[in-house]
One Martini backbone bead per residue (centre of mass of N, CA, C, O) as a GRO file, in nm:
protein
  459
    1UNK     BB    1   2.250  22.330   0.489
    2UNK     BB    2   2.493  22.507   0.395
    3UNK     BB    3   2.806  22.499   0.318
    4UNK     BB    4   3.093  22.563   0.520
    5UNK     BB    5   3.358  22.695   0.619
    6UNK     BB    6   3.560  22.646   0.874
    7UNK     BB    7   3.577  22.939   0.972
    8UNK     BB    8   3.270  22.991   0.977
    9UNK     BB    9   3.205  22.778   1.192
   10UNK     BB   10   3.384  22.888   1.421
   11UNK     BB   11   3.256  23.169   1.421
   12UNK     BB   12   2.972  23.071   1.508
   13UNK     BB   13   3.057  22.952   1.776
   14UNK     BB   14   3.152  23.228   1.899
   15UNK     BB   15   2.883  23.375   1.864
   16UNK     BB   16   2.713  23.194   2.049
   17UNK     BB   17   2.882  23.227   2.299
   18UNK     BB   18   2.852  23.536   2.329
   19UNK     BB   19   2.546  23.537   2.341
   20UNK     BB   20   2.527  23.365   2.604
   21UNK     BB   21   2.702  23.548   2.783
   22UNK     BB   22   2.493  23.799   2.754
   23UNK     BB   23   2.181  23.642   2.742
   24UNK     BB   24   2.204  23.352   2.787
   25UNK     BB   25   2.062  23.068   2.753
   26UNK     BB   26   1.946  22.868   2.513
   27UNK     BB   27   1.718  22.703   2.327
   28UNK     BB   28   1.872  22.355   2.294
   29UNK     BB   29   1.741  22.070   2.276
   30UNK     BB   30   1.753  21.991   1.975
   31UNK     BB   31   2.048  22.056   1.923
   32UNK     BB   32   2.164  21.854   2.125
   33UNK     BB   33   2.040  21.599   2.011
   34UNK     BB   34   2.166  21.619   1.723
   35UNK     BB   35   2.459  21.632   1.819
   36UNK     BB   36   2.461  21.353   1.959
   37UNK     BB   37   2.382  21.189   1.706
   38UNK     BB   38   2.641  21.257   1.544
   39UNK     BB   39   2.884  21.268   1.722
   40UNK     BB   40   3.189  21.257   1.841
   41UNK     BB   41   3.347  21.507   1.953
   42UNK     BB   42   3.310  21.791   2.127
   43UNK     BB   43   3.375  21.991   1.901
   44UNK     BB   44   3.173  21.874   1.693
   45UNK     BB   45   2.918  21.923   1.870
   46UNK     BB   46   2.942  22.221   1.906
   47UNK     BB   47   2.932  22.288   1.608
   48UNK     BB   48   2.653  22.160   1.547
   49UNK     BB   49   2.494  22.332   1.752
   50UNK     BB   50   2.570  22.614   1.641
   51UNK     BB   51   2.454  22.576   1.351
   52UNK     BB   52   2.162  22.528   1.437
   53UNK     BB   53   2.123  22.797   1.593
   54UNK     BB   54   2.210  22.989   1.361
   55UNK     BB   55   1.986  22.899   1.160
   56UNK     BB   56   1.743  22.963   1.352
   57UNK     BB   57   1.838  23.276   1.456
   58UNK     BB   58   2.029  23.418   1.201
   59UNK     BB   59   2.348  23.411   1.202
   60UNK     BB   60   2.407  23.288   0.926
   61UNK     BB   61   2.280  23.515   0.759
   62UNK     BB   62   2.443  23.742   0.890
   63UNK     BB   63   2.717  23.641   0.787
   64UNK     BB   64   2.656  23.680   0.492
   65UNK     BB   65   2.609  23.983   0.517
   66UNK     BB   66   2.888  24.049   0.630
   67UNK     BB   67   3.047  23.945   0.383
   68UNK     BB   68   2.919  24.134   0.182
   69UNK     BB   69   3.014  24.390   0.326
   70UNK     BB   70   3.317  24.321   0.304
   71UNK     BB   71   3.329  24.318  -0.006
   72UNK     BB   72   3.226  24.602  -0.051
   73UNK     BB   73   3.442  24.744   0.117
   74UNK     BB   74   3.678  24.640  -0.050
   75UNK     BB   75   3.590  24.768  -0.318
   76UNK     BB   76   3.607  25.061  -0.219
   77UNK     BB   77   3.911  25.049  -0.142
   78UNK     BB   78   4.014  24.981  -0.423
   79UNK     BB   79   3.916  25.236  -0.562
   80UNK     BB   80   4.072  25.427  -0.376
   81UNK     BB   81   4.352  25.315  -0.454
   82UNK     BB   82   4.350  25.382  -0.754
   83UNK     BB   83   4.310  25.693  -0.725
   84UNK     BB   84   4.547  25.749  -0.533
   85UNK     BB   85   4.775  25.655  -0.718
   86UNK     BB   86   4.717  25.850  -0.948
   87UNK     BB   87   4.743  26.109  -0.774
   88UNK     BB   88   5.039  26.076  -0.697
   89UNK     BB   89   5.157  26.098  -0.988
   90UNK     BB   90   5.038  26.374  -1.060
   91UNK     BB   91   5.170  26.527  -0.824
   92UNK     BB   92   5.468  26.459  -0.885
   93UNK     BB   93   5.474  26.578  -1.199
   94UNK     BB   94   5.244  26.718  -1.314
   95UNK     BB   95   5.199  26.911  -1.630
   96UNK     BB   96   5.504  27.007  -1.749
   97UNK     BB   97   5.560  27.327  -1.706
   98UNK     BB   98   5.760  27.216  -1.489
   99UNK     BB   99   6.007  27.114  -1.331
  100UNK     BB  100   6.117  26.814  -1.173
  101UNK     BB  101   6.161  26.726  -0.852
  102UNK     BB  102   6.288  26.425  -0.779
  103UNK     BB  103   6.264  26.425  -0.458
  104UNK     BB  104   5.974  26.523  -0.437
  105UNK     BB  105   5.852  26.297  -0.608
  106UNK     BB  106   5.955  26.063  -0.433
  107UNK     BB  107   5.811  26.157  -0.172
  108UNK     BB  108   5.520  26.143  -0.290
  109UNK     BB  109   5.533  25.830  -0.360
  110UNK     BB  110   5.697  25.712  -0.071
  111UNK     BB  111   5.651  25.845   0.204
  112UNK     BB  112   5.387  25.720   0.319
  113UNK     BB  113   5.460  25.429   0.272
  114UNK     BB  114   5.717  25.422   0.460
  115UNK     BB  115   5.572  25.514   0.716
  116UNK     BB  116   5.358  25.279   0.729
  117UNK     BB  117   5.563  25.048   0.720
  118UNK     BB  118   5.713  25.121   0.978
  119UNK     BB  119   5.462  25.104   1.163
  120UNK     BB  120   5.393  24.805   1.110
  121UNK     BB  121   5.662  24.684   1.203
  122UNK     BB  122   5.667  24.806   1.486
  123UNK     BB  123   5.392  24.691   1.582
  124UNK     BB  124   5.469  24.392   1.538
  125UNK     BB  125   5.714  24.389   1.745
  126UNK     BB  126   5.566  24.537   2.002
  127UNK     BB  127   5.232  24.475   1.994
  128UNK     BB  128   5.168  24.241   1.777
  129UNK     BB  129   4.862  24.365   1.736
  130UNK     BB  130   4.817  24.569   1.448
  131UNK     BB  131   4.584  24.823   1.392
  132UNK     BB  132   4.501  24.972   1.124
  133UNK     BB  133   4.324  25.209   0.967
  134UNK     BB  134   4.234  25.028   0.734
  135UNK     BB  135   4.133  24.793   0.909
  136UNK     BB  136   3.923  24.952   1.074
  137UNK     BB  137   3.764  25.052   0.826
  138UNK     BB  138   3.681  24.776   0.718
  139UNK     BB  139   3.526  24.673   0.969
  140UNK     BB  140   3.327  24.909   0.983
  141UNK     BB  141   3.206  24.880   0.699
  142UNK     BB  142   3.107  24.587   0.728
  143UNK     BB  143   2.898  24.645   0.951
  144UNK     BB  144   2.736  24.870   0.810
  145UNK     BB  145   2.667  24.698   0.541
  146UNK     BB  146   2.507  24.463   0.674
  147UNK     BB  147   2.243  24.538   0.829
  148UNK     BB  148   2.220  24.331   1.101
  149UNK     BB  149   2.103  24.247   1.410
  150UNK     BB  150   2.255  23.954   1.421
  151UNK     BB  151   2.564  24.097   1.394
  152UNK     BB  152   2.678  24.191   1.674
  153UNK     BB  153   2.886  23.930   1.739
  154UNK     BB  154   3.066  23.887   1.485
  155UNK     BB  155   3.309  24.075   1.515
  156UNK     BB  156   3.411  23.990   1.800
  157UNK     BB  157   3.433  23.687   1.732
  158UNK     BB  158   3.652  23.710   1.515
  159UNK     BB  159   3.868  23.840   1.686
  160UNK     BB  160   3.889  23.623   1.906
  161UNK     BB  161   3.953  23.382   1.724
  162UNK     BB  162   4.220  23.506   1.592
  163UNK     BB  163   4.385  23.569   1.855
  164UNK     BB  164   4.473  23.276   1.935
  165UNK     BB  165   4.674  23.286   1.659
  166UNK     BB  166   4.745  23.571   1.565
  167UNK     BB  167   4.569  23.652   1.285
  168UNK     BB  168   4.509  23.952   1.255
  169UNK     BB  169   4.778  24.058   1.134
  170UNK     BB  170   4.751  23.889   0.865
  171UNK     BB  171   4.478  23.984   0.764
  172UNK     BB  172   4.546  24.290   0.773
  173UNK     BB  173   4.798  24.263   0.601
  174UNK     BB  174   4.661  24.176   0.343
  175UNK     BB  175   4.504  24.437   0.315
  176UNK     BB  176   4.724  24.657   0.335
  177UNK     BB  177   4.928  24.551   0.123
  178UNK     BB  178   4.724  24.530  -0.106
  179UNK     BB  179   4.650  24.828  -0.122
  180UNK     BB  180   4.939  24.940  -0.160
  181UNK     BB  181   4.999  24.782  -0.414
  182UNK     BB  182   4.776  24.922  -0.576
  183UNK     BB  183   4.871  25.212  -0.540
  184UNK     BB  184   5.160  25.170  -0.668
  185UNK     BB  185   5.064  25.052  -0.936
  186UNK     BB  186   4.894  25.297  -1.020
  187UNK     BB  187   5.131  25.496  -1.002
  188UNK     BB  188   5.314  25.356  -1.210
  189UNK     BB  189   5.120  25.364  -1.455
  190UNK     BB  190   5.079  25.671  -1.452
  191UNK     BB  191   5.374  25.743  -1.479
  192UNK     BB  192   5.414  25.600  -1.752
  193UNK     BB  193   5.199  25.761  -1.903
  194UNK     BB  194   5.316  26.048  -1.858
  195UNK     BB  195   5.604  25.989  -1.970
  196UNK     BB  196   5.482  25.904  -2.264
  197UNK     BB  197   5.303  26.197  -2.317
  198UNK     BB  198   5.527  26.372  -2.176
  199UNK     BB  199   5.747  26.645  -2.110
  200UNK     BB  200   6.019  26.613  -1.884
  201UNK     BB  201   6.196  26.783  -1.638
  202UNK     BB  202   6.498  26.745  -1.427
  203UNK     BB  203   6.558  26.834  -1.080
  204UNK     BB  204   6.773  26.973  -0.820
  205UNK     BB  205   6.755  27.120  -0.486
  206UNK     BB  206   6.971  27.351  -0.290
  207UNK     BB  207   7.144  27.515  -0.007
  208UNK     BB  208   7.335  27.317   0.177
  209UNK     BB  209   7.401  27.111  -0.031
  210UNK     BB  210   7.582  26.922  -0.237
  211UNK     BB  211   7.633  26.748  -0.525
  212UNK     BB  212   7.765  26.493  -0.397
  213UNK     BB  213   7.527  26.411  -0.223
  214UNK     BB  214   7.328  26.357  -0.464
  215UNK     BB  215   7.501  26.149  -0.601
  216UNK     BB  216   7.501  25.944  -0.371
  217UNK     BB  217   7.191  25.909  -0.341
  218UNK     BB  218   7.128  25.827  -0.630
  219UNK     BB  219   7.314  25.574  -0.634
  220UNK     BB  220   7.195  25.431  -0.392
  221UNK     BB  221   6.897  25.410  -0.501
  222UNK     BB  222   6.998  25.293  -0.802
  223UNK     BB  223   7.139  25.019  -0.762
  224UNK     BB  224   6.913  24.802  -0.764
  225UNK     BB  225   6.764  24.888  -1.027
  226UNK     BB  226   7.017  24.847  -1.213
  227UNK     BB  227   7.008  24.529  -1.184
  228UNK     BB  228   6.715  24.540  -1.348
  229UNK     BB  229   6.777  24.779  -1.592
  230UNK     BB  230   6.784  25.051  -1.479
  231UNK     BB  231   6.865  25.359  -1.505
  232UNK     BB  232   7.170  25.563  -1.426
  233UNK     BB  233   7.280  25.846  -1.351
  234UNK     BB  234   7.538  26.027  -1.391
  235UNK     BB  235   7.736  26.261  -1.250
  236UNK     BB  236   7.704  26.481  -1.469
  237UNK     BB  237   7.393  26.477  -1.481
  238UNK     BB  238   7.345  26.545  -1.185
  239UNK     BB  239   7.509  26.809  -1.172
  240UNK     BB  240   7.351  26.958  -1.407
  241UNK     BB  241   7.053  26.930  -1.265
  242UNK     BB  242   7.104  27.161  -1.043
  243UNK     BB  243   7.040  27.411  -1.235
  244UNK     BB  244   6.879  27.254  -1.476
  245UNK     BB  245   6.691  27.131  -1.714
  246UNK     BB  246   6.764  26.898  -1.936
  247UNK     BB  247   6.741  26.865  -2.297
  248UNK     BB  248   6.841  26.594  -2.291
  249UNK     BB  249   6.725  26.286  -2.368
  250UNK     BB  250   6.903  26.101  -2.184
  251UNK     BB  251   6.838  26.247  -1.916
  252UNK     BB  252   6.538  26.196  -1.911
  253UNK     BB  253   6.555  25.885  -1.921
  254UNK     BB  254   6.723  25.845  -1.668
  255UNK     BB  255   6.529  25.979  -1.461
  256UNK     BB  256   6.275  25.815  -1.530
  257UNK     BB  257   6.397  25.530  -1.475
  258UNK     BB  258   6.484  25.586  -1.184
  259UNK     BB  259   6.202  25.642  -1.070
  260UNK     BB  260   6.077  25.370  -1.144
  261UNK     BB  261   6.279  25.187  -0.997
  262UNK     BB  262   6.242  25.297  -0.709
  263UNK     BB  263   5.938  25.229  -0.693
  264UNK     BB  264   5.972  24.924  -0.728
  265UNK     BB  265   6.189  24.853  -0.499
  266UNK     BB  266   6.059  25.053  -0.253
  267UNK     BB  267   5.748  24.962  -0.308
  268UNK     BB  268   5.637  24.706  -0.451
  269UNK     BB  269   5.822  24.473  -0.346
  270UNK     BB  270   5.771  24.489  -0.039
  271UNK     BB  271   5.460  24.452  -0.054
  272UNK     BB  272   5.460  24.182  -0.198
  273UNK     BB  273   5.623  24.020   0.011
  274UNK     BB  274   5.435  24.081   0.255
  275UNK     BB  275   5.179  23.961   0.130
  276UNK     BB  276   5.296  23.670   0.106
  277UNK     BB  277   5.356  23.636   0.403
  278UNK     BB  278   5.062  23.673   0.508
  279UNK     BB  279   4.939  23.448   0.342
  280UNK     BB  280   5.101  23.216   0.468
  281UNK     BB  281   5.032  23.268   0.768
  282UNK     BB  282   4.725  23.249   0.734
  283UNK     BB  283   4.705  22.959   0.620
  284UNK     BB  284   4.861  22.822   0.847
  285UNK     BB  285   4.682  22.921   1.088
  286UNK     BB  286   4.399  22.831   0.990
  287UNK     BB  287   4.461  22.520   0.995
  288UNK     BB  288   4.509  22.549   1.334
  289UNK     BB  289   4.230  22.618   1.408
  290UNK     BB  290   4.058  22.627   1.730
  291UNK     BB  291   3.876  22.552   1.989
  292UNK     BB  292   3.835  22.670   2.322
  293UNK     BB  293   3.748  22.434   2.569
  294UNK     BB  294   3.822  22.614   2.838
  295UNK     BB  295   3.589  22.771   2.818
  296UNK     BB  296   3.310  22.812   2.998
  297UNK     BB  297   3.095  22.776   2.770
  298UNK     BB  298   3.214  22.494   2.675
  299UNK     BB  299   3.231  22.342   2.943
  300UNK     BB  300   2.915  22.334   2.995
  301UNK     BB  301   2.853  22.153   2.732
  302UNK     BB  302   2.972  21.873   2.800
  303UNK     BB  303   2.726  21.753   2.967
  304UNK     BB  304   2.513  21.778   2.726
  305UNK     BB  305   2.692  21.639   2.481
  306UNK     BB  306   2.861  21.438   2.712
  307UNK     BB  307   2.700  21.243   2.892
  308UNK     BB  308   2.739  21.002   3.135
  309UNK     BB  309   2.421  21.031   3.179
  310UNK     BB  310   2.086  21.003   3.184
  311UNK     BB  311   1.866  21.251   3.300
  312UNK     BB  312   1.619  21.358   3.491
  313UNK     BB  313   1.446  21.633   3.439
  314UNK     BB  314   1.567  21.941   3.487
  315UNK     BB  315   1.856  22.069   3.304
  316UNK     BB  316   1.771  22.367   3.239
  317UNK     BB  317   1.760  22.679   3.233
  318UNK     BB  318   1.594  22.942   3.175
  319UNK     BB  319   1.566  23.145   2.923
  320UNK     BB  320   1.587  23.480   2.845
  321UNK     BB  321   1.481  23.384   2.557
  322UNK     BB  322   1.244  23.307   2.324
  323UNK     BB  323   1.164  23.078   2.064
  324UNK     BB  324   1.040  23.045   1.771
  325UNK     BB  325   0.854  22.828   1.626
  326UNK     BB  326   0.924  22.553   1.388
  327UNK     BB  327   0.892  22.406   1.099
  328UNK     BB  328   0.919  22.099   0.887
  329UNK     BB  329   1.161  21.879   0.722
  330UNK     BB  330   1.315  21.605   0.607
  331UNK     BB  331   1.598  21.480   0.392
  332UNK     BB  332   1.585  21.205   0.474
  333UNK     BB  333   1.546  20.887   0.469
  334UNK     BB  334   1.211  20.743   0.442
  335UNK     BB  335   0.962  20.542   0.633
  336UNK     BB  336   0.651  20.510   0.696
  337UNK     BB  337   0.409  20.525   0.977
  338UNK     BB  338   0.298  20.768   1.234
  339UNK     BB  339   0.130  20.773   1.554
  340UNK     BB  340   0.070  21.059   1.774
  341UNK     BB  341   0.025  21.188   2.105
  342UNK     BB  342  -0.067  21.485   2.315
  343UNK     BB  343  -0.189  21.512   2.609
  344UNK     BB  344  -0.426  21.322   2.694
  345UNK     BB  345  -0.706  21.218   2.805
  346UNK     BB  346  -0.752  20.931   2.986
  347UNK     BB  347  -1.064  20.895   2.893
  348UNK     BB  348  -0.963  20.865   2.618
  349UNK     BB  349  -0.972  20.670   2.356
  350UNK     BB  350  -0.656  20.487   2.300
  351UNK     BB  351  -0.629  20.397   2.006
  352UNK     BB  352  -0.716  20.365   1.711
  353UNK     BB  353  -0.774  20.195   1.443
  354UNK     BB  354  -0.505  20.022   1.286
  355UNK     BB  355  -0.298  19.957   1.057
  356UNK     BB  356  -0.009  19.780   0.982
  357UNK     BB  357   0.144  20.043   0.858
  358UNK     BB  358   0.091  20.166   1.149
  359UNK     BB  359   0.251  20.330   1.403
  360UNK     BB  360   0.242  20.337   1.759
  361UNK     BB  361   0.360  20.601   1.989
  362UNK     BB  362   0.141  20.714   2.159
  363UNK     BB  363   0.164  20.911   2.461
  364UNK     BB  364   0.278  21.233   2.543
  365UNK     BB  365   0.370  21.334   2.893
  366UNK     BB  366   0.690  21.346   2.892
  367UNK     BB  367   1.012  21.419   2.851
  368UNK     BB  368   1.119  21.131   2.810
  369UNK     BB  369   0.921  21.051   2.585
  370UNK     BB  370   1.004  21.270   2.385
  371UNK     BB  371   1.304  21.204   2.367
  372UNK     BB  372   1.277  20.911   2.271
  373UNK     BB  373   1.119  20.971   2.010
  374UNK     BB  374   1.318  21.166   1.879
  375UNK     BB  375   1.551  20.965   1.865
  376UNK     BB  376   1.401  20.754   1.692
  377UNK     BB  377   1.322  20.944   1.453
  378UNK     BB  378   1.616  21.031   1.389
  379UNK     BB  379   1.699  20.734   1.297
  380UNK     BB  380   1.376  20.679   1.190
  381UNK     BB  381   1.230  20.829   0.950
  382UNK     BB  382   0.927  20.917   0.855
  383UNK     BB  383   0.712  20.976   0.595
  384UNK     BB  384   0.465  20.973   0.804
  385UNK     BB  385   0.303  21.214   1.036
  386UNK     BB  386   0.077  21.194   1.309
  387UNK     BB  387  -0.067  21.452   1.529
  388UNK     BB  388  -0.238  21.446   1.828
  389UNK     BB  389  -0.465  21.694   1.955
  390UNK     BB  390  -0.615  21.895   2.209
  391UNK     BB  391  -0.809  22.186   2.151
  392UNK     BB  392  -0.877  22.250   2.460
  393UNK     BB  393  -0.604  22.329   2.459
  394UNK     BB  394  -0.353  22.534   2.462
  395UNK     BB  395  -0.113  22.681   2.230
  396UNK     BB  396   0.164  22.650   2.352
  397UNK     BB  397   0.500  22.686   2.316
  398UNK     BB  398   0.587  22.394   2.387
  399UNK     BB  399   0.398  22.244   2.194
  400UNK     BB  400   0.487  22.384   1.930
  401UNK     BB  401   0.784  22.301   1.947
  402UNK     BB  402   0.725  21.995   1.937
  403UNK     BB  403   0.586  21.993   1.662
  404UNK     BB  404   0.828  22.101   1.502
  405UNK     BB  405   1.028  21.883   1.584
  406UNK     BB  406   0.862  21.640   1.478
  407UNK     BB  407   0.834  21.742   1.182
  408UNK     BB  408   1.160  21.733   1.129
  409UNK     BB  409   1.153  21.399   1.115
  410UNK     BB  410   0.966  21.423   0.863
  411UNK     BB  411   0.844  21.443   0.542
  412UNK     BB  412   0.537  21.431   0.663
  413UNK     BB  413   0.273  21.639   0.825
  414UNK     BB  414  -0.006  21.597   1.059
  415UNK     BB  415  -0.268  21.757   1.227
  416UNK     BB  416  -0.488  21.633   1.485
  417UNK     BB  417  -0.798  21.766   1.567
  418UNK     BB  418  -0.973  21.672   1.810
  419UNK     BB  419  -1.265  21.588   1.916
  420UNK     BB  420  -1.492  21.621   2.130
  421UNK     BB  421  -1.680  21.498   2.341
  422UNK     BB  422  -1.975  21.394   2.393
  423UNK     BB  423  -2.153  21.699   2.468
  424UNK     BB  424  -1.902  21.881   2.396
  425UNK     BB  425  -1.782  22.191   2.348
  426UNK     BB  426  -1.595  22.400   2.134
  427UNK     BB  427  -1.378  22.651   2.143
  428UNK     BB  428  -1.352  22.879   1.891
  429UNK     BB  429  -1.106  23.051   1.980
  430UNK     BB  430  -0.911  22.815   2.035
  431UNK     BB  431  -0.927  22.698   1.750
  432UNK     BB  432  -0.817  22.954   1.612
  433UNK     BB  433  -0.542  22.946   1.753
  434UNK     BB  434  -0.453  22.688   1.628
  435UNK     BB  435  -0.468  22.767   1.333
  436UNK     BB  436  -0.267  23.003   1.352
  437UNK     BB  437  -0.023  22.841   1.463
  438UNK     BB  438  -0.006  22.628   1.229
  439UNK     BB  439   0.031  22.832   1.002
  440UNK     BB  440   0.298  22.945   1.113
  441UNK     BB  441   0.432  22.647   1.093
  442UNK     BB  442   0.335  22.505   0.827
  443UNK     BB  443   0.095  22.299   0.912
  444UNK     BB  444  -0.100  22.049   0.861
  445UNK     BB  445  -0.463  22.022   0.913
  446UNK     BB  446  -0.728  21.834   1.093
  447UNK     BB  447  -1.054  21.706   1.210
  448UNK     BB  448  -0.985  21.445   1.079
  449UNK     BB  449  -0.880  21.138   1.028
  450UNK     BB  450  -0.543  21.049   0.887
  451UNK     BB  451  -0.539  20.733   0.811
  452UNK     BB  452  -0.532  20.713   0.506
  453UNK     BB  453  -0.277  20.879   0.467
  454UNK     BB  454  -0.092  20.700   0.640
  455UNK     BB  455  -0.130  20.433   0.466
  456UNK     BB  456  -0.108  20.569   0.144
  457UNK     BB  457  -0.053  20.904   0.107
  458UNK     BB  458  -0.368  20.947   0.068
  459UNK     BB  459  -0.726  21.040   0.062
   0.00000   0.00000   0.00000
């Protein structure tokens, strides 16, 4: 299983919990056993169980698809931000054939930004978790681009997980402020390019207000940028620009520098500072993120993952949906050879004559025997495992699941389809069903005894 970041692991835990809340308990016998073998506290065992189930049922792969969709959606939004910023600058300045109204240009560059910024701050103070239109668009695009049926619970699980530490606001804040930062940066660069390659004249116009009002507003907005070195038009230049665009080069430079400075101070800098704030709060909160073990779904797992004692009998209710059996092999260090049989006729002589290098695990007839052997093989994985089955029995789902689980404890596994007793014919259709089922599990099988392979590793 590939290594996952901590947030991704917790996210998968929440996804499995939501899935079981909606569809009922999953078939989790093997996952519970492996989680108990891992040890540790309850949270660690719940996490191990969830990762095993997610890898088995496709949620882990769906998570990777969801993340790929999220990255693609983010890329699309970044492209949209670049073109939007350039469009703002072009709209603000025009083609240079007419004088630029400096306050209309400033409103075009910063009006929507300041309106959205005020809405974000107000929502943060009053509503707590404020989902912006950009944030909702990103989440919607991420789900649509994932296109994975197993991703149904991923979006809601992520939202619920982050809400516990109120991290939604900071994650979406990173997105929103980052996009606006890119929009304003693109607008500033386009503004600089246009001002460098075209000649613009600047005016201000009014019917009700006097020139002194515009002088005061211009000086008020340009005070902070002037501290950073941006030019500030003097009172005479401002007053003269109210009649027509000045042809004086210094006036053009003063108004152009003032416009760039105001965009930087009231546009780029606030978004950059808020983006850094969201980044700090996101990293700080993410490090403290934990599973809420008081939730009913996790509380019910406590008895199965940290049982006070091992009990016999049926422990779990039947799952709402059955899981397709899977074969496999272990990557752990292994040694030795083991022969085991499953539900043989008591009249059949067993075991056959075995060499000293082959361990006899007996015949598995009960749940307790199966669990005991799985625990033992989990601690001491064999290099070779032969499993004898009676092909006169049907290859039911429970037997196939057990074969797959046993196979995953050994480096190599072979299934021994035992011959029928002397004088008894074997049903060809049932044997064909066994062959089909074992091929689906990708398990090697044979009609003859694999004792030579068990002892030496080859036939």
